[in-house]
LONUSE-284645 format. One record per residue (C-alpha): x, y, z. Coordinates in steps of 0.001 Angstrom, whole numbers, plus 500000, padded with zeros to 6 digits. Each point is the difference from the previous one (the first is absolute). Layout:
XYZ ...
//
This chain:
495936486672511883 501237497316497658 502172501159497140 501010497809497088 502713497944501537 502416499764496966 499830503749499594 500735500528503688 502971497660500013 501305501605496837 499459503520501411 501851499316503185 502899498418498233 500398502723497502 499571503185502012 503749500157500538 500932501333496506 497866503052500769 501658500868503349 502401502546498493 497300501833498127 497633499864503011 502442501939502135 499188503053497838 496315499802500141 498999501517503336 498687503534499668 502393502736501084 500418500086503792 498920496387500497 501601497840502576 500635496275500380 497848499389502988 496776501450501466 500047501894503311 496327499022500499 498254497450497882 497258501607497850 496797497952500010 497416501626497642 496363499576500586 499340500020496255 501803499190496803 498870502096497051 501202499048496442 499634502845497493 501064500381496405 499545497888496892 499144496256499410 503440498969501306 498676499552503618 496359499331499221 497854497187501147 496547499547498434 497207497802501545 498068499213496842 497377497762501579 499713501115503599 501505496940501584 503052501852501258 502439497856498038 500895502643497482 502402500424497076 503088502179499458 500986501769496798 502516497402499240 500357496241500146 497521498213502161 500135496467501417 496882497924499991 501641496569500075 499419499031503572 496758499390501945 499256502279502844 501188498364503189 497261499184502395 499998502314502942 500188498936503611 499634501936503138 503774500262500298 501195500015496418 499060502682497534 498850499036496626 502169500626496997 498299501831497087 501217500079496483 500599503772500329 502593499350502673 502266498226497522 502370502014497767 499665503031502172 500588503564498866 502537502059501891 497145501883501648 498562496643501260 503424499147501367 500042503192501991 496468499284501208 501117496533501233 502822501660501884 497484502156501859 497595497120500533 497341501669497779 497637498811497356 498374501604496974 496242499863499617 500674498565496587 502065497148501399 498549498985503356 499337496264500447 498071498828502967 501925499202503146 497831497053501043 497148497850498969 497399502518501249 501029502326497167 501482502646502219 502295502471498295 502233502568501659 499259503657499408 501992501101496975 502563502578500940 501819500126496614 498306501918497235 500554499733496206 499247503460498672 501938500057496767 498336500289496599 500822497952496963 501471502222497320 500480502841502344 502143502976498920 501701502093502649 497921503142499531 496804498669498425 497174502023501735 497814496850500541 502566497223500706 503315501671500701 501798500242503265 498353503271501208 496555498504499483 501010496832501853 501528501853502919 496934502342500141 497910496914500437 501784498790503105 498225500882503228 501909500961503121 503497499384498466 502441500494502877 502922498704502186 498468496527500409 500069499305496259 502567498418497628 499498500895496360 501463497955497116 500430502173496867 500338498135496657 499605502133496905 501800501062496810 499896497094497535 497027501357498152 501399503480500005 503341498842498462 498282498131497204 497638502988499435 502954502374499673 501794497693497634 496925499511497781 499493503777500027 503478500475498778 499412497497497140 496718501817499183 501748503385499858 498628501570503161 503610500543501023 502206501296497294 503266498622501502 501102497159502266 501239502609502439 496433501469500318 498556496492500643 502666499298502626 499255503370501680 496268499204500001 500704496650501677 502070501645502705 497201502470500590 497485497268500416 502337498305502497 500084503319501887 496207500103500005 499989496503501575 502599501238502525 497806502996500918 497069497690500800 502334497782502058 501227503120501880 496313500822500629 499520496470501514 503030500509502332 498674503404501068 497115498155501801 502477497969502106 499417496872498072 503054497933498939 500609498798496419 501690497340497971 500610501364496551 500650497659497057 501857501288497013 499273498614496527 501788496852498736 502370499866497111 497391500649497286 502684500586497377 500703496176500064 496287499002500123 498182498070497260 498185503247499238 503395501743499323 501187497001498012 496911500242497773 500425503790499632 503695499572499058 499015497552497249 497700502711498524 502279503018500577 503700499678500653 501065501841503150 496642499567501738 501194497726502790 502723502459500910 497559502848500030 497574498107502158 502868499276502370 500966503694500270 496378500898500517 499805497520502796 503120501353501688 498661503539499686 496650499183501617 501804498097502845 502312502896500573 497158502479500181 498261497719502469 502915499148502243 501624503412500194 496717501951500336 498583498376503118 500428502181503096 501411499564502468 502839497880498725 499935498190503216 499725496251500654 498159500547503265 496984500734497879 500247497971496776 502028497274498347 500873499413496394 499309496599498583 502290499881496981 498212497825497437 502139501467497216 503357498712501368 498468496647500996 498603499256496513 503146501319498281 502071497462501803 497507497294499276 499997500977496334 503788499853499855 500242496626501761 496684498275499297 501313496438500591 500958500976503570 496343500816500793 497695498218497683 499465496285499395 501118498439496730 499314500901497324 500469503562501387 498024502442497937 500634503738500331 498517501158496684 496435498479499694 496825500738501824 497931497196501480 496624501680499488 498465502809498029 498390502999501556 496577498797498927 500381496942502251 500300502094503139 499052499691502715 498139496638500300 501127498176496881 503822500119500394 500396496645501801 502556497280500424 497242497438499764 496447500191501138 497392497793501771 497333502599499235 496913498619498336 499719500802496314 503642501032499559 502350497649498237 503318499226501901 503214501418498542 502978498251501436 502458501855497752 499989503011502320 502773499793502568 500461502379502934 503716499830500373 501459499990496426 498999503478498831 501259503448501049 496846501641498631 496361499038500398 498757502402497346 501839502280497633 500433502546502800 499232498336503370 502574497852501752 499510496368500908 499813498173503358 503660499386500504 500813503677499581 497066500877502272 501406497652502645 503357501749499894 498443503524500097 497591499003502733 502916498657502147 501684503388499567 496747501825500880 499731498044503254 503639500696500761 499232503762499583 497102499656502337 502181498261502627 503228501998499682 498882503550499223 499664501794503414 496402500995499378 
//
């Protein structure tokens, strides 16, 4: 698949500063090389909108809940060269994992040749926008319940927690939790709930890549909350750490033969500290490119879609955050590279 070239060059050049942190990210018991290469038959992405793709018009050139690129025309397919769809640009980490396993999502599945043939999708976007960990309709249990024949031939990508963290923070401000300590304890409990469902996935023999939550205490959402109530950003940061701790410590077994941790928190924390090392000038770590109301199909760099005015002010490589709580393409590229590394190096 074709990724946005400037992002790819930047990502390869800038992965080095994360090497020290990356050494700590393999789940307990993980190794540095695989005894036997794991080749899943399916890739299943569960959780919230972080890993979602949405095919809004049925043409299998879908949108992600983040920045989408509609600047380039679809490349004409030939018998030997696959077409490049818009949805293949600015890939999510889950898409990057799918590329590694030579899989496609139904929502992003351009024809391979001029006859319109498409490969059978073996990657499945099962997450739900706005999902909370234990929501009875959209939470992890409901999503896992909906997977048929989950087993040893499957790789499951788990991305959840952002909505829970913001919900816990807002409940604290609304008085649901009387103290910060109670809110933090609730966040850790929710992380444990996510861990329990991941343990349930592993019990089937499936392998998992588990993403923790980025550094939300530095997000545009947290900056806005801090402007309203002093101390809010710090609290959001502590709630995030608590959720991540509950998630990471709670998964059983703590063994890298079965799952790998993709540490989105440490990656985005480094990027937030040193934005100029990762983002194009003017590097922006505080503002969101798009509002939540623009997601998924109206958060664009520029569009050639009929009836939609182009907006050349949106840049893919200058902003750390796409929305007030969702990371941008450069961060996704970094985290996706880490996810592929986990898939390659954990001895699944």
